[in-house]
C-alpha positions in Angstrom: 19.9 -43.8 26.1 16.3 -42.7 25.7 16.6 -40.7 28.9 19.7 -39.0 27.5 17.9 -37.9 24.4 15.0 -36.6 26.4 17.3 -34.6 28.6 19.2 -33.3 25.6 15.9 -32.2 23.8 14.9 -30.4 27.0 18.2 -28.5 27.1 17.6 -27.4 23.5 14.1 -26.2 24.2 15.3 -24.2 27.2 18.1 -22.6 25.2 15.7 -21.6 22.4 13.0 -20.3 24.8 14.3 -16.7 25.0 14.3 -16.5 21.1 10.7 -17.7 21.0 9.5 -15.0 23.4 7.9 -12.0 21.7 9.8 -8.7 21.7 8.3 -6.2 24.1 11.0 -3.4 24.2 11.4 -1.3 21.0 13.7 1.4 19.9 12.2 4.1 17.5 13.6 2.3 14.4 12.3 -1.0 15.6 8.9 0.5 16.1 9.0 1.9 12.6 10.2 -1.4 11.1 7.4 -3.3 13.0 4.8 -0.9 11.8 5.9 -1.0 8.2 5.8 -4.7 8.3 2.5 -5.1 10.1 0.5 -2.1 9.2 -2.6 -2.9 7.2 -2.3 0.2 5.2 1.2 -0.7 4.1 0.3 -4.3 3.5 -2.5 -3.3 1.2 -0.1 -1.0 -0.6 2.4 -3.8 -1.1 -0.5 -6.0 -2.4 -1.2 -3.2 -4.9 2.4 -3.5 -6.0 1.9 -7.2 -6.6 -1.3 -6.5 -8.6 0.6 -3.9 -10.6 3.4 -6.5 -11.3 0.8 -9.0 -12.4 -0.8 -6.3 -14.6 2.6 -5.8 -16.4 2.9 -9.5 -17.1 -0.7 -9.6 -18.3 0.0 -6.8 -20.8 3.1 -8.4 -22.0 1.2 -11.7 -22.5 -1.1 -9.9 -25.0 1.8 -9.8 -27.5 2.8 -13.4 -27.1 1.3 -16.2 -29.3 -2.3 -16.9 -28.4 -2.9 -20.7 -28.8 -6.4 -22.2 -28.4 -7.9 -25.6 -29.1 -11.5 -26.4 -30.0 -13.5 -29.6 -30.5 -17.2 -29.9 -31.5 -19.7 -32.6 -32.4 -23.0 -31.6 -34.1 -26.1 -33.6 -35.2 -28.7 -32.0 -37.5 -32.1 -33.7 -37.0 -33.1 -32.1 -40.3 -30.6 -30.6 -42.7 -31.5 -27.4 -44.5 -32.6 -27.7 -48.1 -30.3 -27.2 -51.0 -31.6 -24.4 -53.4 -30.8 -24.1 -57.0 -32.2 -23.0 -60.4 -33.4 -25.6 -62.9 -31.4 -25.2 -66.1 -33.0 -28.0 -68.0 -32.1 -31.6 -68.7 -28.5 -32.5 -68.5 -27.7 -30.2 -65.5 -25.6 -31.0 -62.5 -28.8 -32.1 -60.8 -31.6 -33.5 -62.8 -35.0 -32.2 -61.7 -36.7 -33.5 -64.8 -39.0 -35.8 -62.7 -40.8 -32.9 -61.1 -44.1 -32.3 -62.9 -44.5 -28.9 -64.6 -40.9 -27.7 -63.9 -39.5 -25.3 -66.4 -35.9 -24.0 -66.9 -35.3 -21.0 -64.6 -37.5 -22.3 -61.8 -36.1 -22.3 -58.3 -36.1 -25.8 -56.8 -35.3 -27.0 -53.3 -33.7 -30.4 -53.0 -32.4 -32.5 -50.1 -28.9 -31.4 -49.0 -26.7 -34.2 -50.4 -23.5 -32.1 -49.7 -23.7 -32.7 -46.0 -24.4 -35.6 -43.6 -26.5 -35.1 -40.5 -23.6 -35.6 -38.0 -20.3 -33.8 -38.1 -17.2 -33.5 -36.0 -14.3 -31.0 -35.8 -11.1 -30.7 -33.7 -8.6 -27.9 -34.3 -5.7 -25.9 -32.8 -5.5 -22.2 -33.7 -2.5 -19.8 -33.2 -2.7 -16.0 -33.4 0.3 -13.7 -33.2 0.0 -10.0 -32.9 2.5 -8.3 -35.3 1.7 -4.6 -34.9 -0.8 -2.8 -32.6 -0.1 0.8 -31.5 -2.3 0.4 -28.4 -0.3 -2.6 -27.3 3.0 -0.7 -27.6 1.6 2.2 -25.6 0.0 -0.3 -23.1 3.4 -1.8 -22.4 4.8 1.6 -21.3 1.6 2.3 -19.4 1.7 -1.0 -17.5 5.3 -0.2 -16.3 4.3 3.3 -15.3 1.3 1.8 -13.5 3.7 -0.4 -11.6 5.8 2.6 -10.6 2.6 4.3 -9.4 2.0 1.5 -7.0 5.5 1.9 -5.5 5.0 5.7 -5.1 1.7 5.0 -3.3 3.5 2.6 -1.0 6.1 5.3 -0.2 3.3 7.7 0.6 1.7 5.2 2.9 5.0 4.5 4.6 5.6 8.2 5.1 2.3 8.5 7.0 3.1 5.5 9.1 6.6 6.7 10.0 5.2 10.2 10.9 2.4 8.7 13.1 4.7 6.1 14.8 7.5 8.6 15.5 5.1 11.0 17.3 3.5 8.1 19.3 6.9 6.7 20.2 8.2 10.0 21.5 5.0 10.6 23.4 5.6 7.3 25.3 9.3 8.0 25.8 8.7 11.5 27.3 5.9 10.2 29.5 8.2 7.5 30.7 10.8 10.2 31.6 8.0 12.2 33.4 7.0 9.2 35.5 10.6 8.9 36.7 10.5 12.7 37.5 7.2 12.3 39.4 8.8 9.6 41.5 11.8 11.8 42.2 9.6 14.7 43.2 7.4 12.7 45.4 10.5 11.2 47.1 12.0 14.7 47.7 8.7 16.2 49.1 8.1 13.1 51.2 11.6 13.4 52.7 10.8 17.1 53.4 7.5 16.2 55.0 9.2 13.6 57.3 11.9 16.1 58.3 9.2 18.7 59.0 7.2 16.3 61.2 10.4 15.5 63.1 11.0 19.2 63.6 7.4 19.6 64.8 7.7 16.7 67.2 10.9 18.4 68.7 9.2 21.8 68.9 11.2 23.5 66.1 8.2 23.7 63.6 4.5 24.2 63.7 1.9 21.6 62.8 0.6 23.8 60.0 4.0 23.5 58.3 3.8 19.8 58.1 0.2 20.0 56.9 1.1 22.3 54.1 3.8 20.0 52.9 1.3 17.0 53.3 -1.1 18.8 50.9 1.7 19.3 48.4 2.7 15.7 48.7 -0.9 14.5 48.2 -1.3 16.7 45.1 1.8 15.2 43.7 0.6 11.6 44.2 -2.8 12.4 42.7 -1.2 14.1 39.7 1.1 11.2 39.2 -1.7 8.7 39.2 -3.7 10.7 36.8 -0.7 11.0 34.5 -0.1 7.2 34.7 -3.7 6.6 33.5 -3.2 9.1 30.7 0.1 7.4 29.8 -1.8 4.2 29.1 -3.6 6.0 26.3 -0.3 7.0 24.8 0.9 3.4 24.9 -2.4 2.2 23.3 -1.9 4.8 20.6 1.6 3.5 19.9 0.3 0.0 19.6 -2.4 1.1 17.3 0.0 2.9 15.0 2.3 -0.1 15.0 -0.6 -2.6 14.6 0.8 -4.3 17.7 -1.4 -6.6 19.7 -3.4 -4.6 22.2 -3.4 -7.4 24.8 0.4 -7.6 24.9 2.9 -5.4 26.9 5.1 -3.0 25.1 7.9 -0.7 26.3 10.1 1.8 24.5 13.9 2.0 24.7 16.0 5.1 24.5 16.7 8.3 26.4 15.4 11.8 25.6 19.0 13.1 26.1 19.9 11.2 22.9 17.4 13.0 20.8 19.0 15.4 18.4 16.2 17.9 17.9 18.5 20.4 16.1 19.1 17.8 13.3 16.3 18.9 10.8 16.0 20.0 7.3 15.3 23.7 8.1 18.1 25.1 6.0 18.1 22.6 3.2 17.0 23.4 -0.3 13.5 22.3 -1.0 13.2 19.7 -3.7 9.6 19.0 -4.6 10.6 15.7 -6.1 11.6 14.3 -2.7 7.9 14.4 -1.6 6.0 11.2 -2.1 2.8 13.0 -3.0 4.7 15.0 -5.7 6.2 11.8 -7.1 2.7 10.3 -7.1 1.3 13.2 -9.1 4.3 13.0 -11.6 3.5 9.3 -12.3 -0.2 10.2 -12.7 0.8 12.8 -15.3 2.9 10.3 -17.3 0.0 7.8 -17.2 -2.4 10.6 -18.5 0.1 11.4 -21.3 0.2 7.7 -22.3 -3.6 7.6 -22.2 -3.6 10.4 -24.8 -1.1 8.5 -26.9 -3.2 5.4 -26.6 -6.2 7.2 -28.1 -4.0 8.3 -31.0 -2.7 4.7 -31.4 -6.1 3.2 -31.5 -6.6 4.9 -34.9 -3.6 3.1 -36.4 -3.9 -0.1 -38.4 -3.4 -3.4 -36.6 -1.7 -6.5 -38.1 -1.8 -10.0 -36.9 -0.9 -13.5 -38.2 -3.0 -16.6 -37.7 -2.7 -20.4 -38.4 -5.1 -23.3 -37.9 -4.7 -27.0 -38.1 -7.5 -29.5 -37.5 -9.4 -32.6 -38.4 -13.1 -33.0 -39.5 -15.5 -35.7 -40.5 -19.1 -36.4 -41.2 -21.5 -39.3 -40.8 -25.2 -40.1 -41.0 -25.2 -40.6 -37.2 -23.3 -39.4 -34.3 -22.1 -42.9 -33.5 -20.8 -43.2 -37.0 -18.2 -40.5 -36.3 -16.2 -42.8 -34.2 -16.5 -46.0 -36.3 -14.3 -47.1 -39.1 -15.8 -47.5 -42.6 -14.2 -49.5 -45.3 -15.9 -47.3 -47.9 -13.6 -44.4 -46.8 -10.6 -46.5 -47.4 -11.4 -46.6 -51.0 -11.0 -42.8 -51.2 -7.3 -41.8 -51.8 -5.9 -40.3 -48.5 -8.7 -41.5 -46.3 -7.7 -43.2 -43.0 -9.6 -45.9 -41.2 -10.9 -43.4 -38.6 -12.5 -41.2 -41.3 -11.0 -37.9 -39.8 -9.4 -35.7 -42.5 -6.9 -33.0 -41.7 -7.0 -29.4 -42.9 -4.9 -26.3 -42.3 -4.7 -22.7 -43.1 -2.4 -19.7 -42.5 -2.9 -16.0 -43.1 -2.6 -12.3 -42.1 -5.2 -10.0 -40.8 -5.1 -6.3 -41.3 -7.6 -4.0 -39.7 -7.6 -0.3 -40.8 -9.9 2.0 -38.9 -11.5 4.4 -41.5 -14.2 6.3 -39.8 -15.4 6.2 -36.2 -17.9 9.1 -36.2 -15.4 11.6 -34.6 -15.5 9.6 -31.3 -11.8 9.2 -31.1 -11.2 12.9 -31.7 -13.3 13.9 -28.8 -11.9 11.2 -26.6 -8.5 12.7 -27.2 -9.9 16.2 -26.4 -11.3 14.9 -23.1 -8.0 13.3 -22.1 -6.0 16.5 -23.0 -8.4 18.5 -20.7 -7.8 15.9 -17.9 -4.0 16.5 -18.4 -4.5 20.2 -18.0 -6.3 19.5 -14.7 -3.2 17.5 -13.6 -1.0 20.4 -14.5 -3.2 22.7 -12.4 -2.8 20.2 -9.5 1.0 20.6 -9.8 0.7 24.3 -9.3 -1.7 23.8 -6.4 0.6 21.1 -4.8 3.7 23.2 -5.1 1.9 26.2 -3.4 0.8 23.8 -0.7 4.2 22.4 -0.2 5.7 26.0 0.0 3.2 26.9 2.6 3.7 23.7 4.6 7.5 24.1 4.7 7.3 27.7 5.6 4.8 27.0 8.4 6.8 23.9 9.6 9.9 25.9 9.6 8.4 28.7 11.7 6.9 26.1 14.1 10.2 24.4 14.4 12.1 27.6 15.1 9.6 28.7 17.7 9.6 25.3 19.3 13.4 25.3 19.7 13.3 28.8 21.2 10.6 27.7 23.6 12.4 24.5 24.5 15.6 26.5 25.3 13.7 28.9 27.5 11.7 26.2 29.3 14.9 24.2 29.9 16.5 27.3 31.5 13.3 27.9 33.6 13.3 24.2 34.8 17.0 24.5 35.8 16.4 27.8 37.6 13.3 26.4 39.4 15.3 23.3 40.5 18.0 25.5 41.9 15.5 27.8 43.7 13.7 24.7 45.1 17.0 23.3 46.4 18.1 26.5 48.0 14.7 27.2 49.6 14.7 23.7 51.1 18.2 24.2 52.5 17.2 27.6 54.0 14.1 26.1 55.5 15.9 23.2 57.1 18.5 25.6 58.5 15.7 27.7 60.0 16.2 30.8 57.9 13.4 30.2 55.4 9.6 29.8 55.6 7.5 26.8 54.9 5.4 28.7 52.4 8.5 29.6 50.3 9.4 25.9 50.1 5.9 25.0 48.9 5.8 27.8 46.3 9.2 26.7 45.1 8.1 23.1 44.7 5.0 24.2 42.8 7.0 26.4 40.5 9.5 23.5 39.9 6.6 21.1 39.1 5.1 23.6 36.7 8.5 24.3 35.1 9.1 20.6 34.5 5.6 20.2 33.0 6.3 23.2 30.7 9.7 21.8 29.7 8.4 18.4 28.7 5.5 19.9 26.8 8.0 22.1 25.0 10.2 19.0 24.3 7.3 17.2 22.7 6.3 20.2 20.7 9.9 20.5 19.4 10.0 16.8 18.4 6.6 17.0 16.6 7.8 20.2 14.9 11.0 18.4 13.7 9.0 15.4 12.4 6.6 17.7 10.5 9.5 19.7 9.1 11.3 16.5 7.9 8.0 15.4 6.3 7.5 18.8 4.6 11.0 18.4 3.0 10.4 14.8 2.1 13.0 13.4 4.5 11.0 10.8 6.4 11.1 8.0 3.8 14.6 7.1 2.4 14.9 7.0 -1.4 14.5 3.5 -2.8 14.9 2.0 -6.3 12.2 -0.6 -5.9 10.1 0.7 -8.7 13.0 0.2 -11.1 13.3 -3.5 -10.4 
């Protein structure tokens, strides 16, 4: 039976093994999701959200009842004297035994109103009833929370933009590696055919040597490109915060890229931009800051209550001992601790602050004007960015279309030239020139393709389309 359980456990482990393996192939969306989950920049922005949520709760807590308890023990080695004016014989305290004392003289007697040791234990409750700054603070705390969400959206936009460009760099390079392999195979086949023709006396040795040079150049260029491609993969890992020592591959096909799907002809809405939304929240915070300065000049009203016990004794140890003499006093318990309580209202009315509040408000209003100026500057910058991104996108599409046609024509020319050469009606030099032209046309096409993709990403970013709208800040 034990062997059966071991065998069954082994089967379960083998079945679960593929799920435990780390994912190494990613689509674009998976790259973005991984980056948004693991990026330090986004993680810190999310932590700022949690701080903002805690700040809201902290502000709300100010308006809740504030309960505190206190306890104290005190022993006076020497009590302060009791001072009084001598009024003559028959007063509350008879100082007649003092030589030379006259009515009206100030005398200092031992403090018989207080014992040397005392104890006190109490519970206090304070409840805020009205405070203008607290009311404004509640609104400001929620706006501060919204600010953290807008900052997170801006961080996500940057991550999406960077990861998207890095992903397409790797994807295009992956396609170019396949193309290099195809070109090398084609030229290698041509080289072997030419060598066979030379061996049979139908071609010259120099023909095979020229093609060998072309083949060598292709191999060297491929190897250099493979080394450069490692940098592109490292950049993608860095943007995703993916472990550098682990393998990664991208899924997808450049034929599936819809480069024409961009926001070129959409109406620009500044509110779609995370940086614009962030500035809007900052403006609301500044307006609340001005209101808070006005509110600080309003009266504040609070209620309080206190309940406690106190006692006194000639010694500290006596505070915790029963005394039968206390029992003779009505209402005294055997523990000698007497309760007391009070309730009340506290009203604070600011009367004069030396004009400080007035100038604080003036400073905050000037700061609000600076934010309004930043709005105008940001709008102008967004207009310029969208115009520039639109022109770059349009030029990139035209260049991509032209380079695609050139690549197709170069491939056609290379194929025809090869056929003519193999049939003995073309020259070896024409074949080499056609191969060089095809390789250059392919390089130009992929460069134009990458430029078009980057232009599309920049255009979507300019129109605020990279980050989908969320309602997290309203939760």
